mmCIF file of the N, C-alpha and C atoms, coordinates in Angstrom:
data_MODEL
# 
_entry.id   MODEL 
# 
loop_
_atom_site.group_PDB 
_atom_site.id 
_atom_site.type_symbol 
_atom_site.label_atom_id 
_atom_site.label_alt_id 
_atom_site.label_comp_id 
_atom_site.label_asym_id 
_atom_site.label_entity_id 
_atom_site.label_seq_id 
_atom_site.pdbx_PDB_ins_code 
_atom_site.Cartn_x 
_atom_site.Cartn_y 
_atom_site.Cartn_z 
_atom_site.occupancy 
_atom_site.B_iso_or_equiv 
_atom_site.pdbx_formal_charge 
_atom_site.auth_seq_id 
_atom_site.auth_comp_id 
_atom_site.auth_asym_id 
_atom_site.auth_atom_id 
_atom_site.pdbx_PDB_model_num 
ATOM 1   N N  . MET A 1 1  ? 122.283 20.849 71.489  1.00 0.00 ? 1  MET A N  1 
ATOM 2   C CA . MET A 1 1  ? 121.571 20.071 72.149  1.00 0.00 ? 1  MET A CA 1 
ATOM 3   C C  . MET A 1 1  ? 121.036 21.048 72.808  1.00 0.00 ? 1  MET A C  1 
ATOM 4   N N  . ASP A 1 2  ? 119.541 21.142 72.486  1.00 0.00 ? 2  ASP A N  1 
ATOM 5   C CA . ASP A 1 2  ? 118.410 21.868 73.315  1.00 0.00 ? 2  ASP A CA 1 
ATOM 6   C C  . ASP A 1 2  ? 118.567 22.108 74.912  1.00 0.00 ? 2  ASP A C  1 
ATOM 7   N N  . ALA A 1 3  ? 117.596 22.761 76.001  1.00 0.00 ? 3  ALA A N  1 
ATOM 8   C CA . ALA A 1 3  ? 117.659 22.784 77.400  1.00 0.00 ? 3  ALA A CA 1 
ATOM 9   C C  . ALA A 1 3  ? 117.080 21.630 77.423  1.00 0.00 ? 3  ALA A C  1 
ATOM 10  N N  . ASP A 1 4  ? 116.137 21.017 77.014  1.00 0.00 ? 4  ASP A N  1 
ATOM 11  C CA . ASP A 1 4  ? 115.443 20.064 77.374  1.00 0.00 ? 4  ASP A CA 1 
ATOM 12  C C  . ASP A 1 4  ? 116.257 18.802 77.712  1.00 0.00 ? 4  ASP A C  1 
ATOM 13  N N  . GLN A 1 5  ? 116.797 18.366 76.205  1.00 0.00 ? 5  GLN A N  1 
ATOM 14  C CA . GLN A 1 5  ? 117.906 17.399 76.366  1.00 0.00 ? 5  GLN A CA 1 
ATOM 15  C C  . GLN A 1 5  ? 118.756 17.603 77.297  1.00 0.00 ? 5  GLN A C  1 
ATOM 16  N N  . PHE A 1 6  ? 119.439 18.839 77.407  1.00 0.00 ? 6  PHE A N  1 
ATOM 17  C CA . PHE A 1 6  ? 120.432 19.022 78.146  1.00 0.00 ? 6  PHE A CA 1 
ATOM 18  C C  . PHE A 1 6  ? 119.951 18.746 79.606  1.00 0.00 ? 6  PHE A C  1 
ATOM 19  N N  . THR A 1 7  ? 118.606 18.946 80.047  1.00 0.00 ? 7  THR A N  1 
ATOM 20  C CA . THR A 1 7  ? 118.333 19.004 81.722  1.00 0.00 ? 7  THR A CA 1 
ATOM 21  C C  . THR A 1 7  ? 118.795 17.387 81.422  1.00 0.00 ? 7  THR A C  1 
ATOM 22  N N  . PHE A 1 8  ? 117.344 16.620 80.661  1.00 0.00 ? 8  PHE A N  1 
ATOM 23  C CA . PHE A 1 8  ? 117.400 15.286 80.888  1.00 0.00 ? 8  PHE A CA 1 
ATOM 24  C C  . PHE A 1 8  ? 118.778 14.423 80.527  1.00 0.00 ? 8  PHE A C  1 
ATOM 25  N N  . SER A 1 9  ? 119.645 14.964 79.898  1.00 0.00 ? 9  SER A N  1 
ATOM 26  C CA . SER A 1 9  ? 121.358 14.225 79.831  1.00 0.00 ? 9  SER A CA 1 
ATOM 27  C C  . SER A 1 9  ? 121.805 14.568 81.586  1.00 0.00 ? 9  SER A C  1 
ATOM 28  N N  . LEU A 1 10 ? 122.213 15.843 82.159  1.00 0.00 ? 10 LEU A N  1 
ATOM 29  C CA . LEU A 1 10 ? 122.350 15.977 83.648  1.00 0.00 ? 10 LEU A CA 1 
ATOM 30  C C  . LEU A 1 10 ? 121.840 15.451 84.702  1.00 0.00 ? 10 LEU A C  1 
ATOM 31  N N  . SER A 1 11 ? 120.492 15.214 84.340  1.00 0.00 ? 11 SER A N  1 
ATOM 32  C CA . SER A 1 11 ? 119.707 14.357 85.472  1.00 0.00 ? 11 SER A CA 1 
ATOM 33  C C  . SER A 1 11 ? 119.844 13.204 85.463  1.00 0.00 ? 11 SER A C  1 
ATOM 34  N N  . GLN A 1 12 ? 119.738 12.435 84.662  1.00 0.00 ? 12 GLN A N  1 
ATOM 35  C CA . GLN A 1 12 ? 120.508 10.930 84.167  1.00 0.00 ? 12 GLN A CA 1 
ATOM 36  C C  . GLN A 1 12 ? 121.603 10.609 84.519  1.00 0.00 ? 12 GLN A C  1 
ATOM 37  N N  . GLN A 1 13 ? 122.602 11.361 84.449  1.00 0.00 ? 13 GLN A N  1 
ATOM 38  C CA . GLN A 1 13 ? 123.987 11.656 85.154  1.00 0.00 ? 13 GLN A CA 1 
ATOM 39  C C  . GLN A 1 13 ? 123.954 12.004 86.466  1.00 0.00 ? 13 GLN A C  1 
ATOM 40  N N  . VAL A 1 14 ? 123.636 12.887 86.948  1.00 0.00 ? 14 VAL A N  1 
ATOM 41  C CA . VAL A 1 14 ? 123.159 12.694 88.381  1.00 0.00 ? 14 VAL A CA 1 
ATOM 42  C C  . VAL A 1 14 ? 123.038 11.625 89.184  1.00 0.00 ? 14 VAL A C  1 
ATOM 43  N N  . VAL A 1 15 ? 122.036 10.985 88.682  1.00 0.00 ? 15 VAL A N  1 
ATOM 44  C CA . VAL A 1 15 ? 120.964 9.551  88.926  1.00 0.00 ? 15 VAL A CA 1 
ATOM 45  C C  . VAL A 1 15 ? 122.143 8.766  89.019  1.00 0.00 ? 15 VAL A C  1 
ATOM 46  N N  . GLU A 1 16 ? 122.733 8.123  87.896  1.00 0.00 ? 16 GLU A N  1 
ATOM 47  C CA . GLU A 1 16 ? 123.500 7.352  87.819  1.00 0.00 ? 16 GLU A CA 1 
ATOM 48  C C  . GLU A 1 16 ? 124.507 7.631  88.745  1.00 0.00 ? 16 GLU A C  1 
ATOM 49  N N  . TYR A 1 17 ? 125.049 8.800  88.770  1.00 0.00 ? 17 TYR A N  1 
ATOM 50  C CA . TYR A 1 17 ? 126.678 9.028  89.986  1.00 0.00 ? 17 TYR A CA 1 
ATOM 51  C C  . TYR A 1 17 ? 125.711 8.879  91.356  1.00 0.00 ? 17 TYR A C  1 
ATOM 52  N N  . ALA A 1 18 ? 124.856 9.208  91.527  1.00 0.00 ? 18 ALA A N  1 
ATOM 53  C CA . ALA A 1 18 ? 124.047 9.063  93.232  1.00 0.00 ? 18 ALA A CA 1 
ATOM 54  C C  . ALA A 1 18 ? 124.073 7.565  93.159  1.00 0.00 ? 18 ALA A C  1 
ATOM 55  N N  . TYR A 1 19 ? 123.394 6.267  92.319  1.00 0.00 ? 19 TYR A N  1 
ATOM 56  C CA . TYR A 1 19 ? 123.470 5.012  92.810  1.00 0.00 ? 19 TYR A CA 1 
ATOM 57  C C  . TYR A 1 19 ? 125.066 4.634  92.843  1.00 0.00 ? 19 TYR A C  1 
ATOM 58  N N  . LYS A 1 20 ? 125.661 4.922  92.309  1.00 0.00 ? 20 LYS A N  1 
ATOM 59  C CA . LYS A 1 20 ? 127.386 4.739  91.416  1.00 0.00 ? 20 LYS A CA 1 
ATOM 60  C C  . LYS A 1 20 ? 128.142 4.779  93.339  1.00 0.00 ? 20 LYS A C  1 
ATOM 61  N N  . ASN A 1 21 ? 127.602 5.764  93.969  1.00 0.00 ? 21 ASN A N  1 
ATOM 62  C CA . ASN A 1 21 ? 128.122 6.327  95.000  1.00 0.00 ? 21 ASN A CA 1 
ATOM 63  C C  . ASN A 1 21 ? 127.401 5.826  96.330  1.00 0.00 ? 21 ASN A C  1 
ATOM 64  N N  . SER A 1 22 ? 126.152 5.377  96.262  1.00 0.00 ? 22 SER A N  1 
ATOM 65  C CA . SER A 1 22 ? 125.737 4.850  97.153  1.00 0.00 ? 22 SER A CA 1 
ATOM 66  C C  . SER A 1 22 ? 125.045 6.561  98.072  1.00 0.00 ? 22 SER A C  1 
ATOM 67  N N  . ILE A 1 23 ? 124.594 7.078  97.460  1.00 0.00 ? 23 ILE A N  1 
ATOM 68  C CA . ILE A 1 23 ? 123.784 7.982  98.021  1.00 0.00 ? 23 ILE A CA 1 
ATOM 69  C C  . ILE A 1 23 ? 122.750 8.293  97.492  1.00 0.00 ? 23 ILE A C  1 
ATOM 70  N N  . ALA A 1 24 ? 122.164 7.170  96.806  1.00 0.00 ? 24 ALA A N  1 
ATOM 71  C CA . ALA A 1 24 ? 120.583 7.722  96.259  1.00 0.00 ? 24 ALA A CA 1 
ATOM 72  C C  . ALA A 1 24 ? 119.643 7.343  97.720  1.00 0.00 ? 24 ALA A C  1 
ATOM 73  N N  . THR A 1 25 ? 118.887 8.273  97.622  1.00 0.00 ? 25 THR A N  1 
ATOM 74  C CA . THR A 1 25 ? 117.630 7.713  98.750  1.00 0.00 ? 25 THR A CA 1 
ATOM 75  C C  . THR A 1 25 ? 116.278 7.309  97.508  1.00 0.00 ? 25 THR A C  1 
ATOM 76  N N  . VAL A 1 26 ? 116.201 6.812  96.522  1.00 0.00 ? 26 VAL A N  1 
ATOM 77  C CA . VAL A 1 26 ? 114.953 5.907  95.990  1.00 0.00 ? 26 VAL A CA 1 
ATOM 78  C C  . VAL A 1 26 ? 115.810 4.743  95.915  1.00 0.00 ? 26 VAL A C  1 
ATOM 79  N N  . ASN A 1 27 ? 115.209 3.629  96.734  1.00 0.00 ? 27 ASN A N  1 
ATOM 80  C CA . ASN A 1 27 ? 115.695 2.319  96.497  1.00 0.00 ? 27 ASN A CA 1 
ATOM 81  C C  . ASN A 1 27 ? 114.649 1.269  96.411  1.00 0.00 ? 27 ASN A C  1 
ATOM 82  N N  . PRO A 1 28 ? 114.974 0.433  95.905  1.00 0.00 ? 28 PRO A N  1 
ATOM 83  C CA . PRO A 1 28 ? 115.961 0.108  95.224  1.00 0.00 ? 28 PRO A CA 1 
ATOM 84  C C  . PRO A 1 28 ? 116.033 0.998  93.096  1.00 0.00 ? 28 PRO A C  1 
ATOM 85  N N  . GLU A 1 29 ? 116.981 0.418  93.245  1.00 0.00 ? 29 GLU A N  1 
ATOM 86  C CA . GLU A 1 29 ? 117.493 1.036  92.070  1.00 0.00 ? 29 GLU A CA 1 
ATOM 87  C C  . GLU A 1 29 ? 116.818 0.886  90.622  1.00 0.00 ? 29 GLU A C  1 
ATOM 88  N N  . PRO A 1 30 ? 115.952 1.922  90.358  1.00 0.00 ? 30 PRO A N  1 
ATOM 89  C CA . PRO A 1 30 ? 115.407 1.616  88.935  1.00 0.00 ? 30 PRO A CA 1 
ATOM 90  C C  . PRO A 1 30 ? 116.185 0.594  87.989  1.00 0.00 ? 30 PRO A C  1 
ATOM 91  N N  . THR A 1 31 ? 115.515 0.006  87.423  1.00 0.00 ? 31 THR A N  1 
ATOM 92  C CA . THR A 1 31 ? 116.211 -0.712 86.478  1.00 0.00 ? 31 THR A CA 1 
ATOM 93  C C  . THR A 1 31 ? 116.436 -0.204 85.203  1.00 0.00 ? 31 THR A C  1 
ATOM 94  N N  . ASP A 1 32 ? 115.652 0.689  85.028  1.00 0.00 ? 32 ASP A N  1 
ATOM 95  C CA . ASP A 1 32 ? 115.653 1.597  83.594  1.00 0.00 ? 32 ASP A CA 1 
ATOM 96  C C  . ASP A 1 32 ? 115.768 3.124  84.077  1.00 0.00 ? 32 ASP A C  1 
ATOM 97  N N  . ILE A 1 33 ? 117.382 3.737  84.293  1.00 0.00 ? 33 ILE A N  1 
ATOM 98  C CA . ILE A 1 33 ? 117.392 5.033  84.814  1.00 0.00 ? 33 ILE A CA 1 
ATOM 99  C C  . ILE A 1 33 ? 116.595 5.817  83.970  1.00 0.00 ? 33 ILE A C  1 
ATOM 100 N N  . GLU A 1 34 ? 116.799 6.020  82.486  1.00 0.00 ? 34 GLU A N  1 
ATOM 101 C CA . GLU A 1 34 ? 116.154 6.751  81.843  1.00 0.00 ? 34 GLU A CA 1 
ATOM 102 C C  . GLU A 1 34 ? 114.605 7.048  82.231  1.00 0.00 ? 34 GLU A C  1 
ATOM 103 N N  . ALA A 1 35 ? 113.950 6.077  82.024  1.00 0.00 ? 35 ALA A N  1 
ATOM 104 C CA . ALA A 1 35 ? 112.441 5.720  82.206  1.00 0.00 ? 35 ALA A CA 1 
ATOM 105 C C  . ALA A 1 35 ? 112.171 6.196  83.447  1.00 0.00 ? 35 ALA A C  1 
ATOM 106 N N  . PHE A 1 36 ? 113.135 6.101  84.594  1.00 0.00 ? 36 PHE A N  1 
ATOM 107 C CA . PHE A 1 36 ? 112.946 6.929  85.962  1.00 0.00 ? 36 PHE A CA 1 
ATOM 108 C C  . PHE A 1 36 ? 113.159 8.394  85.710  1.00 0.00 ? 36 PHE A C  1 
ATOM 109 N N  . VAL A 1 37 ? 114.014 8.850  85.471  1.00 0.00 ? 37 VAL A N  1 
ATOM 110 C CA . VAL A 1 37 ? 114.140 10.267 84.837  1.00 0.00 ? 37 VAL A CA 1 
ATOM 111 C C  . VAL A 1 37 ? 113.164 10.973 84.249  1.00 0.00 ? 37 VAL A C  1 
ATOM 112 N N  . ARG A 1 38 ? 113.327 10.574 83.236  1.00 0.00 ? 38 ARG A N  1 
ATOM 113 C CA . ARG A 1 38 ? 111.717 10.915 82.236  1.00 0.00 ? 38 ARG A CA 1 
ATOM 114 C C  . ARG A 1 38 ? 110.463 11.182 83.428  1.00 0.00 ? 38 ARG A C  1 
ATOM 115 N N  . SER A 1 39 ? 110.434 10.108 83.906  1.00 0.00 ? 39 SER A N  1 
ATOM 116 C CA . SER A 1 39 ? 108.982 9.940  84.876  1.00 0.00 ? 39 SER A CA 1 
ATOM 117 C C  . SER A 1 39 ? 108.973 11.574 85.920  1.00 0.00 ? 39 SER A C  1 
ATOM 118 N N  . HIS A 1 40 ? 109.907 11.816 86.034  1.00 0.00 ? 40 HIS A N  1 
ATOM 119 C CA . HIS A 1 40 ? 110.096 12.869 87.052  1.00 0.00 ? 40 HIS A CA 1 
ATOM 120 C C  . HIS A 1 40 ? 110.819 14.214 86.562  1.00 0.00 ? 40 HIS A C  1 
ATOM 121 N N  . LEU A 1 41 ? 110.391 13.984 85.122  1.00 0.00 ? 41 LEU A N  1 
ATOM 122 C CA . LEU A 1 41 ? 110.883 15.324 84.469  1.00 0.00 ? 41 LEU A CA 1 
ATOM 123 C C  . LEU A 1 41 ? 109.740 16.712 84.418  1.00 0.00 ? 41 LEU A C  1 
ATOM 124 N N  . TYR A 1 42 ? 109.901 17.828 84.530  1.00 0.00 ? 42 TYR A N  1 
ATOM 125 C CA . TYR A 1 42 ? 108.612 18.952 85.003  1.00 0.00 ? 42 TYR A CA 1 
ATOM 126 C C  . TYR A 1 42 ? 107.911 19.209 82.973  1.00 0.00 ? 42 TYR A C  1 
ATOM 127 N N  . SER A 1 43 ? 106.869 18.833 83.004  1.00 0.00 ? 43 SER A N  1 
ATOM 128 C CA . SER A 1 43 ? 106.100 18.887 81.838  1.00 0.00 ? 43 SER A CA 1 
ATOM 129 C C  . SER A 1 43 ? 105.703 20.083 81.860  1.00 0.00 ? 43 SER A C  1 
ATOM 130 N N  . THR A 1 44 ? 105.388 21.028 80.501  1.00 0.00 ? 44 THR A N  1 
ATOM 131 C CA . THR A 1 44 ? 105.180 21.694 80.010  1.00 0.00 ? 44 THR A CA 1 
ATOM 132 C C  . THR A 1 44 ? 104.125 21.843 79.098  1.00 0.00 ? 44 THR A C  1 
ATOM 133 N N  . ASP A 1 45 ? 103.617 20.466 78.760  1.00 0.00 ? 45 ASP A N  1 
ATOM 134 C CA . ASP A 1 45 ? 102.747 20.370 78.000  1.00 0.00 ? 45 ASP A CA 1 
ATOM 135 C C  . ASP A 1 45 ? 101.084 20.488 79.147  1.00 0.00 ? 45 ASP A C  1 
ATOM 136 N N  . TYR A 1 46 ? 100.271 21.426 78.181  1.00 0.00 ? 46 TYR A N  1 
ATOM 137 C CA . TYR A 1 46 ? 98.765  21.620 78.841  1.00 0.00 ? 46 TYR A CA 1 
ATOM 138 C C  . TYR A 1 46 ? 97.425  21.145 77.917  1.00 0.00 ? 46 TYR A C  1 
ATOM 139 N N  . ASP A 1 47 ? 96.744  21.119 78.280  1.00 0.00 ? 47 ASP A N  1 
ATOM 140 C CA . ASP A 1 47 ? 95.666  21.064 77.526  1.00 0.00 ? 47 ASP A CA 1 
ATOM 141 C C  . ASP A 1 47 ? 95.554  22.143 77.148  1.00 0.00 ? 47 ASP A C  1 
ATOM 142 N N  . GLY A 1 48 ? 95.495  23.295 77.698  1.00 0.00 ? 48 GLY A N  1 
ATOM 143 C CA . GLY A 1 48 ? 94.827  24.647 76.983  1.00 0.00 ? 48 GLY A CA 1 
ATOM 144 C C  . GLY A 1 48 ? 95.512  25.292 78.364  1.00 0.00 ? 48 GLY A C  1 
ATOM 145 N N  . PHE A 1 49 ? 95.574  26.972 77.003  1.00 0.00 ? 49 PHE A N  1 
ATOM 146 C CA . PHE A 1 49 ? 96.288  27.976 78.252  1.00 0.00 ? 49 PHE A CA 1 
ATOM 147 C C  . PHE A 1 49 ? 95.163  29.309 78.712  1.00 0.00 ? 49 PHE A C  1 
ATOM 148 N N  . THR A 1 50 ? 93.976  29.084 78.040  1.00 0.00 ? 50 THR A N  1 
ATOM 149 C CA . THR A 1 50 ? 92.511  29.413 78.430  1.00 0.00 ? 50 THR A CA 1 
ATOM 150 C C  . THR A 1 50 ? 91.790  29.504 79.752  1.00 0.00 ? 50 THR A C  1 
ATOM 151 N N  . PHE A 1 51 ? 91.239  30.002 80.178  1.00 0.00 ? 51 PHE A N  1 
ATOM 152 C CA . PHE A 1 51 ? 90.505  29.836 81.604  1.00 0.00 ? 51 PHE A CA 1 
ATOM 153 C C  . PHE A 1 51 ? 89.225  29.110 80.979  1.00 0.00 ? 51 PHE A C  1 
ATOM 154 N N  . ASP A 1 52 ? 88.181  28.269 82.185  1.00 0.00 ? 52 ASP A N  1 
ATOM 155 C CA . ASP A 1 52 ? 87.190  27.946 81.887  1.00 0.00 ? 52 ASP A CA 1 
ATOM 156 C C  . ASP A 1 52 ? 86.209  29.125 81.789  1.00 0.00 ? 52 ASP A C  1 
ATOM 157 N N  . ASN A 1 53 ? 85.145  29.018 81.237  1.00 0.00 ? 53 ASN A N  1 
ATOM 158 C CA . ASN A 1 53 ? 84.202  30.459 81.037  1.00 0.00 ? 53 ASN A CA 1 
ATOM 159 C C  . ASN A 1 53 ? 82.890  29.691 81.461  1.00 0.00 ? 53 ASN A C  1 
ATOM 160 N N  . TYR A 1 54 ? 82.647  29.744 82.477  1.00 0.00 ? 54 TYR A N  1 
ATOM 161 C CA . TYR A 1 54 ? 80.917  29.454 82.931  1.00 0.00 ? 54 TYR A CA 1 
ATOM 162 C C  . TYR A 1 54 ? 80.055  30.865 82.904  1.00 0.00 ? 54 TYR A C  1 
ATOM 163 N N  . SER A 1 55 ? 78.622  30.722 81.966  1.00 0.00 ? 55 SER A N  1 
ATOM 164 C CA . SER A 1 55 ? 77.991  31.945 82.004  1.00 0.00 ? 55 SER A CA 1 
ATOM 165 C C  . SER A 1 55 ? 77.214  31.779 83.454  1.00 0.00 ? 55 SER A C  1 
ATOM 166 N N  . TRP A 1 56 ? 76.438  32.564 84.285  1.00 0.00 ? 56 TRP A N  1 
ATOM 167 C CA . TRP A 1 56 ? 75.644  32.693 85.309  1.00 0.00 ? 56 TRP A CA 1 
ATOM 168 C C  . TRP A 1 56 ? 74.181  32.631 84.585  1.00 0.00 ? 56 TRP A C  1 
ATOM 169 N N  . PRO A 1 57 ? 73.381  32.446 85.081  1.00 0.00 ? 57 PRO A N  1 
ATOM 170 C CA . PRO A 1 57 ? 71.733  32.788 84.991  1.00 0.00 ? 57 PRO A CA 1 
ATOM 171 C C  . PRO A 1 57 ? 71.207  34.296 85.006  1.00 0.00 ? 57 PRO A C  1 
ATOM 172 N N  . GLU A 1 58 ? 71.380  35.150 84.698  1.00 0.00 ? 58 GLU A N  1 
ATOM 173 C CA . GLU A 1 58 ? 70.829  36.082 84.703  1.00 0.00 ? 58 GLU A CA 1 
ATOM 174 C C  . GLU A 1 58 ? 69.867  36.589 86.240  1.00 0.00 ? 58 GLU A C  1 
ATOM 175 N N  . GLU A 1 59 ? 69.125  35.807 86.783  1.00 0.00 ? 59 GLU A N  1 
ATOM 176 C CA . GLU A 1 59 ? 68.676  35.741 87.611  1.00 0.00 ? 59 GLU A CA 1 
ATOM 177 C C  . GLU A 1 59 ? 69.694  35.933 89.499  1.00 0.00 ? 59 GLU A C  1 
ATOM 178 N N  . ALA A 1 60 ? 70.539  35.120 89.160  1.00 0.00 ? 60 ALA A N  1 
ATOM 179 C CA . ALA A 1 60 ? 72.216  35.173 90.136  1.00 0.00 ? 60 ALA A CA 1 
ATOM 180 C C  . ALA A 1 60 ? 72.721  36.093 89.734  1.00 0.00 ? 60 ALA A C  1 
ATOM 181 N N  . MET A 1 61 ? 72.736  36.520 88.816  1.00 0.00 ? 61 MET A N  1 
ATOM 182 C CA . MET A 1 61 ? 73.554  38.247 88.731  1.00 0.00 ? 61 MET A CA 1 
ATOM 183 C C  . MET A 1 61 ? 72.903  39.538 89.189  1.00 0.00 ? 61 MET A C  1 
ATOM 184 N N  . LYS A 1 62 ? 71.855  39.363 89.395  1.00 0.00 ? 62 LYS A N  1 
ATOM 185 C CA . LYS A 1 62 ? 70.830  40.372 90.344  1.00 0.00 ? 62 LYS A CA 1 
ATOM 186 C C  . LYS A 1 62 ? 71.657  40.624 91.451  1.00 0.00 ? 62 LYS A C  1 
ATOM 187 N N  . VAL A 1 63 ? 71.594  41.958 91.950  1.00 0.00 ? 63 VAL A N  1 
ATOM 188 C CA . VAL A 1 63 ? 71.877  42.360 93.632  1.00 0.00 ? 63 VAL A CA 1 
ATOM 189 C C  . VAL A 1 63 ? 70.628  42.028 94.101  1.00 0.00 ? 63 VAL A C  1 
ATOM 190 N N  . GLN A 1 64 ? 70.822  41.540 95.298  1.00 0.00 ? 64 GLN A N  1 
ATOM 191 C CA . GLN A 1 64 ? 69.658  41.096 96.344  1.00 0.00 ? 64 GLN A CA 1 
ATOM 192 C C  . GLN A 1 64 ? 69.793  42.148 97.421  1.00 0.00 ? 64 GLN A C  1 
ATOM 193 N N  . THR A 1 65 ? 68.624  42.478 98.116  1.00 0.00 ? 65 THR A N  1 
ATOM 194 C CA . THR A 1 65 ? 68.444  43.355 99.030  1.00 0.00 ? 65 THR A CA 1 
ATOM 195 C C  . THR A 1 65 ? 68.515  42.477 100.382 1.00 0.00 ? 65 THR A C  1 
ATOM 196 N N  . VAL A 1 66 ? 68.505  43.198 101.400 1.00 0.00 ? 66 VAL A N  1 
ATOM 197 C CA . VAL A 1 66 ? 67.869  42.355 102.807 1.00 0.00 ? 66 VAL A CA 1 
ATOM 198 C C  . VAL A 1 66 ? 67.397  43.565 103.654 1.00 0.00 ? 66 VAL A C  1 
ATOM 199 N N  . GLN A 1 67 ? 66.237  43.189 103.866 1.00 0.00 ? 67 GLN A N  1 
ATOM 200 C CA . GLN A 1 67 ? 65.119  44.269 104.913 1.00 0.00 ? 67 GLN A CA 1 
ATOM 201 C C  . GLN A 1 67 ? 66.096  43.958 106.436 1.00 0.00 ? 67 GLN A C  1 
ATOM 202 N N  . LEU A 1 68 ? 66.016  44.564 107.335 1.00 0.00 ? 68 LEU A N  1 
ATOM 203 C CA . LEU A 1 68 ? 66.827  44.148 108.926 1.00 0.00 ? 68 LEU A CA 1 
ATOM 204 C C  . LEU A 1 68 ? 65.371  44.522 109.544 1.00 0.00 ? 68 LEU A C  1 
# 
């Protein structure tokens, strides 16, 4: 069992225990506990790991001087 499967299994058991013992804070009880737990798990899926890169016009890159 990998870490993601273990996390899901443990989380599902915690939710089931909470509802069984009337200590859950989300009411009413979800009809599909598996879907409820999956909707709250952290996801490491990202579009990409690179930063967006924008180029500036040369004119905007020049140092401006101000006369007082």
